[in-house]
C-alpha positions in Angstrom: 125.8 86.6 147.3 128.1 85.7 144.4 130.4 88.8 144.9 130.6 88.3 148.7 131.4 84.6 148.3 134.0 85.3 145.6 135.8 87.8 147.8 135.8 85.5 150.8 137.0 82.5 148.7 140.1 84.7 147.8 140.8 85.2 151.5 140.2 81.5 152.3 142.7 80.5 149.6 145.3 82.8 151.1 145.0 81.7 154.7 146.1 78.6 156.7 143.9 76.7 159.1 140.7 78.1 157.5 137.2 77.7 158.8 134.0 79.4 157.8 130.8 80.2 159.6 127.5 82.0 159.1 125.8 84.3 161.5 122.3 85.7 161.2 122.2 89.1 163.0 119.7 89.4 165.8 117.3 91.6 163.9 117.2 88.8 161.3 117.5 90.8 158.0 121.2 90.1 157.2 123.6 87.2 157.4 127.4 87.5 157.9 129.6 85.0 156.0 132.8 84.7 157.9 136.3 83.3 157.1 138.7 82.5 160.0 142.3 81.6 159.5 145.9 82.6 159.9 148.4 84.3 157.5 151.4 82.2 156.6 153.4 84.1 159.4 150.7 83.2 162.0 148.6 86.4 162.3 145.0 85.5 163.1 142.5 86.9 160.6 138.7 87.1 160.5 137.1 88.5 157.3 133.4 88.7 156.8 130.8 90.0 154.3 127.1 90.6 154.7 124.2 89.4 152.5 120.5 89.8 152.8 118.7 86.9 154.6 116.9 84.6 152.2 114.8 81.8 153.5 115.6 79.6 150.5 119.4 80.0 151.0 119.4 79.8 154.8 116.4 77.7 155.8 117.7 76.6 159.2 119.2 79.8 160.4 117.1 81.6 163.0 117.8 85.2 163.9 120.9 85.5 166.2 122.2 82.0 165.4 125.8 81.3 164.4 126.7 78.0 162.5 129.9 76.5 161.2 129.9 75.6 157.6 132.3 73.9 155.2 134.5 76.1 153.0 133.1 74.3 149.9 129.8 76.1 150.4 131.4 79.4 149.8 132.9 78.0 146.6 129.5 76.9 145.5 128.0 80.3 146.2 130.9 81.8 144.2 129.2 80.5 141.0 126.2 82.7 139.9 122.9 80.8 140.2 124.2 78.3 142.8 122.4 77.9 146.1 123.8 75.5 148.7 122.2 75.6 152.0 
């Protein structure tokens, strides 16, 4: 989780109009963390990384569901040992 969050935070910091979301794939074993934004010249970008589903980290995320989340959650997951659901 930490490595994926760290990489996505780098992207989030380089884009404008940033939003983030999480999506638990339909089979339920993985979760995609997504960053949406635009480059400074306006090109739309979506970057994602996958992590294993963990009930403690994603308690309210049924299989197949997508949820918006604040960017600060990625920043918290960027620190080893942090869990922010």
